[in-house]
MIKOLDO-610109 format. One record per residue (C-alpha): x, y, z. Coordinates in steps of 0.5 Angstrom, whole numbers, plus 500, padded with zeros to 3 digits. Example, Ala and Ser with C-alpha at 12.3 -4.5 7.8 and 13.67 -1.06 7.14 Angstrom:
BEGIN
@xx: 525&yy: 491&zz: 516
@xx: 527&yy: 498&zz: 514
END
This chain:
BEGIN
@xx: 254&yy: 589&zz: 500
@xx: 254&yy: 582&zz: 503
@xx: 251&yy: 577&zz: 499
@xx: 247&yy: 571&zz: 502
@xx: 249&yy: 565&zz: 498
@xx: 243&yy: 564&zz: 493
@xx: 239&yy: 558&zz: 494
@xx: 234&yy: 555&zz: 489
@xx: 226&yy: 554&zz: 490
@xx: 227&yy: 556&zz: 497
@xx: 223&yy: 551&zz: 502
@xx: 220&yy: 548&zz: 496
@xx: 216&yy: 554&zz: 494
@xx: 214&yy: 555&zz: 487
@xx: 212&yy: 562&zz: 486
@xx: 214&yy: 569&zz: 489
@xx: 208&yy: 574&zz: 489
@xx: 209&yy: 581&zz: 489
@xx: 205&yy: 587&zz: 490
@xx: 206&yy: 595&zz: 490
@xx: 206&yy: 601&zz: 486
@xx: 211&yy: 603&zz: 480
@xx: 217&yy: 602&zz: 485
@xx: 215&yy: 595&zz: 484
@xx: 213&yy: 595&zz: 477
@xx: 214&yy: 601&zz: 473
@xx: 210&yy: 600&zz: 466
@xx: 214&yy: 605&zz: 463
@xx: 221&yy: 603&zz: 463
@xx: 224&yy: 597&zz: 459
@xx: 229&yy: 594&zz: 464
@xx: 229&yy: 588&zz: 469
@xx: 226&yy: 590&zz: 476
@xx: 227&yy: 588&zz: 483
@xx: 222&yy: 583&zz: 483
@xx: 224&yy: 579&zz: 477
@xx: 231&yy: 579&zz: 480
@xx: 229&yy: 577&zz: 487
@xx: 225&yy: 571&zz: 484
@xx: 231&yy: 569&zz: 480
@xx: 235&yy: 569&zz: 486
@xx: 230&yy: 564&zz: 489
@xx: 229&yy: 560&zz: 483
@xx: 221&yy: 562&zz: 484
@xx: 216&yy: 564&zz: 478
@xx: 214&yy: 571&zz: 479
@xx: 207&yy: 573&zz: 479
@xx: 207&yy: 581&zz: 480
@xx: 201&yy: 584&zz: 481
@xx: 203&yy: 591&zz: 482
@xx: 201&yy: 597&zz: 477
@xx: 204&yy: 604&zz: 477
@xx: 200&yy: 609&zz: 481
@xx: 196&yy: 603&zz: 485
@xx: 195&yy: 605&zz: 492
@xx: 194&yy: 601&zz: 498
@xx: 187&yy: 599&zz: 497
@xx: 188&yy: 596&zz: 490
@xx: 195&yy: 593&zz: 493
@xx: 191&yy: 589&zz: 498
@xx: 186&yy: 587&zz: 494
@xx: 190&yy: 585&zz: 488
@xx: 195&yy: 581&zz: 492
@xx: 190&yy: 578&zz: 496
@xx: 186&yy: 575&zz: 490
@xx: 192&yy: 572&zz: 487
@xx: 194&yy: 569&zz: 494
@xx: 188&yy: 565&zz: 495
@xx: 189&yy: 562&zz: 488
@xx: 195&yy: 558&zz: 491
@xx: 196&yy: 553&zz: 496
@xx: 199&yy: 557&zz: 502
@xx: 205&yy: 552&zz: 502
@xx: 207&yy: 554&zz: 495
@xx: 208&yy: 562&zz: 495
@xx: 212&yy: 567&zz: 498
@xx: 209&yy: 574&zz: 498
@xx: 213&yy: 581&zz: 498
@xx: 209&yy: 587&zz: 498
@xx: 212&yy: 594&zz: 498
@xx: 206&yy: 599&zz: 500
@xx: 205&yy: 605&zz: 497
@xx: 203&yy: 613&zz: 499
@xx: 198&yy: 612&zz: 504
@xx: 193&yy: 618&zz: 501
@xx: 192&yy: 615&zz: 494
@xx: 184&yy: 615&zz: 493
@xx: 181&yy: 609&zz: 490
@xx: 174&yy: 608&zz: 488
@xx: 175&yy: 602&zz: 483
@xx: 177&yy: 595&zz: 485
@xx: 177&yy: 592&zz: 478
@xx: 182&yy: 594&zz: 472
@xx: 181&yy: 600&zz: 469
@xx: 185&yy: 604&zz: 463
@xx: 189&yy: 610&zz: 464
@xx: 183&yy: 615&zz: 462
@xx: 180&yy: 612&zz: 469
@xx: 186&yy: 613&zz: 473
@xx: 187&yy: 620&zz: 470
@xx: 180&yy: 622&zz: 473
@xx: 181&yy: 618&zz: 479
@xx: 187&yy: 623&zz: 480
@xx: 183&yy: 629&zz: 479
@xx: 178&yy: 627&zz: 484
@xx: 184&yy: 626&zz: 489
@xx: 187&yy: 633&zz: 487
@xx: 180&yy: 636&zz: 488
@xx: 179&yy: 633&zz: 495
@xx: 186&yy: 634&zz: 498
@xx: 186&yy: 641&zz: 495
@xx: 182&yy: 644&zz: 501
@xx: 186&yy: 644&zz: 507
@xx: 180&yy: 642&zz: 512
@xx: 179&yy: 636&zz: 508
@xx: 186&yy: 634&zz: 507
@xx: 187&yy: 634&zz: 514
@xx: 181&yy: 629&zz: 515
@xx: 183&yy: 625&zz: 509
@xx: 190&yy: 624&zz: 511
@xx: 188&yy: 622&zz: 518
@xx: 183&yy: 617&zz: 515
@xx: 187&yy: 614&zz: 509
@xx: 193&yy: 613&zz: 513
@xx: 189&yy: 609&zz: 518
@xx: 186&yy: 605&zz: 513
@xx: 193&yy: 604&zz: 510
@xx: 195&yy: 601&zz: 516
@xx: 189&yy: 597&zz: 517
@xx: 191&yy: 594&zz: 510
@xx: 198&yy: 592&zz: 513
@xx: 195&yy: 589&zz: 519
@xx: 189&yy: 585&zz: 515
@xx: 194&yy: 582&zz: 510
@xx: 199&yy: 580&zz: 516
@xx: 193&yy: 577&zz: 520
@xx: 191&yy: 573&zz: 514
@xx: 198&yy: 571&zz: 512
@xx: 200&yy: 568&zz: 519
@xx: 193&yy: 565&zz: 519
@xx: 194&yy: 561&zz: 513
@xx: 202&yy: 560&zz: 514
@xx: 204&yy: 564&zz: 508
@xx: 211&yy: 566&zz: 508
@xx: 211&yy: 574&zz: 507
@xx: 215&yy: 580&zz: 508
@xx: 213&yy: 588&zz: 507
@xx: 216&yy: 594&zz: 506
@xx: 214&yy: 601&zz: 505
@xx: 216&yy: 603&zz: 498
@xx: 216&yy: 611&zz: 498
@xx: 214&yy: 616&zz: 503
@xx: 207&yy: 615&zz: 506
@xx: 205&yy: 622&zz: 503
@xx: 207&yy: 627&zz: 498
@xx: 212&yy: 632&zz: 501
@xx: 208&yy: 638&zz: 497
@xx: 202&yy: 638&zz: 501
@xx: 200&yy: 644&zz: 505
@xx: 202&yy: 644&zz: 513
@xx: 207&yy: 638&zz: 512
@xx: 209&yy: 638&zz: 519
@xx: 202&yy: 637&zz: 521
@xx: 201&yy: 632&zz: 516
@xx: 208&yy: 628&zz: 518
@xx: 205&yy: 629&zz: 526
@xx: 198&yy: 626&zz: 524
@xx: 201&yy: 620&zz: 520
@xx: 207&yy: 619&zz: 525
@xx: 202&yy: 618&zz: 531
@xx: 198&yy: 613&zz: 527
@xx: 204&yy: 609&zz: 526
@xx: 206&yy: 609&zz: 533
@xx: 198&yy: 607&zz: 535
@xx: 199&yy: 601&zz: 530
@xx: 203&yy: 596&zz: 535
@xx: 201&yy: 590&zz: 532
@xx: 206&yy: 590&zz: 526
@xx: 210&yy: 584&zz: 526
@xx: 217&yy: 588&zz: 525
@xx: 221&yy: 582&zz: 524
@xx: 217&yy: 581&zz: 517
@xx: 217&yy: 589&zz: 516
@xx: 223&yy: 592&zz: 512
@xx: 224&yy: 599&zz: 515
@xx: 218&yy: 599&zz: 520
@xx: 216&yy: 604&zz: 523
@xx: 217&yy: 607&zz: 516
@xx: 219&yy: 614&zz: 518
@xx: 226&yy: 617&zz: 519
@xx: 223&yy: 621&zz: 525
@xx: 221&yy: 614&zz: 528
@xx: 227&yy: 611&zz: 527
@xx: 225&yy: 607&zz: 521
@xx: 226&yy: 608&zz: 513
@xx: 222&yy: 607&zz: 506
@xx: 225&yy: 602&zz: 501
@xx: 227&yy: 608&zz: 497
@xx: 231&yy: 611&zz: 503
@xx: 235&yy: 605&zz: 504
@xx: 237&yy: 604&zz: 496
@xx: 239&yy: 611&zz: 497
@xx: 244&yy: 610&zz: 502
@xx: 248&yy: 606&zz: 497
@xx: 248&yy: 611&zz: 492
@xx: 244&yy: 616&zz: 487
@xx: 240&yy: 611&zz: 483
@xx: 234&yy: 616&zz: 480
@xx: 232&yy: 615&zz: 473
@xx: 233&yy: 622&zz: 472
@xx: 233&yy: 629&zz: 476
@xx: 226&yy: 629&zz: 475
@xx: 224&yy: 622&zz: 475
@xx: 225&yy: 619&zz: 482
@xx: 224&yy: 612&zz: 480
@xx: 230&yy: 607&zz: 481
@xx: 234&yy: 606&zz: 475
@xx: 237&yy: 599&zz: 472
@xx: 243&yy: 599&zz: 477
@xx: 238&yy: 601&zz: 483
@xx: 234&yy: 595&zz: 482
@xx: 239&yy: 590&zz: 483
@xx: 241&yy: 594&zz: 490
@xx: 233&yy: 594&zz: 491
@xx: 233&yy: 586&zz: 490
@xx: 240&yy: 585&zz: 494
@xx: 236&yy: 589&zz: 500
@xx: 230&yy: 585&zz: 500
@xx: 234&yy: 578&zz: 498
@xx: 238&yy: 579&zz: 504
@xx: 232&yy: 581&zz: 509
@xx: 228&yy: 575&zz: 507
END
């Protein structure tokens, strides 16, 4: 992969603020991950708000709360958005038992086919609205930012995958306000000509942690950082 020439303290920035799910901060591995590698390349201090299992509601609030603590001229923000259909009812921090209960509620709601279709439609619109909202805030505050979609917008194990795919694709098409120059992979889905961050990594090789864990391994984290660094 062609590399840009590294630069220190890009445009006199001080902090790189990142947001996302386990593809941005996998708490269950002990190797350096792409936000840390990218921050080092840029000569910036990393503030990673991501947590394993976070959906886009928590990503939105966690990033925004952190951003508002800083002078806009001091920061760069990179967000790798998560699965569109993760349900979230709590914004404050919660332990793993609370997270498990939340996932049980999500499973119960989405197991009903009628509920599933309606929820996917509304939740996908909600995720897209979070993207537009953050984009608008960052532009208004003149904050340098970059977005990508970390993983596919919905779990492929859903019933009626073709219908789910169509619903989410339609909602993406009907979201014309996204600044595509700041969104790596937009419009996200292959059928629309886009890609996810994870899709892009796979074009360089198989970097799964294992046959059953599709998170990106240590070598793949370097590839993720290269991709993002070259994009910004």
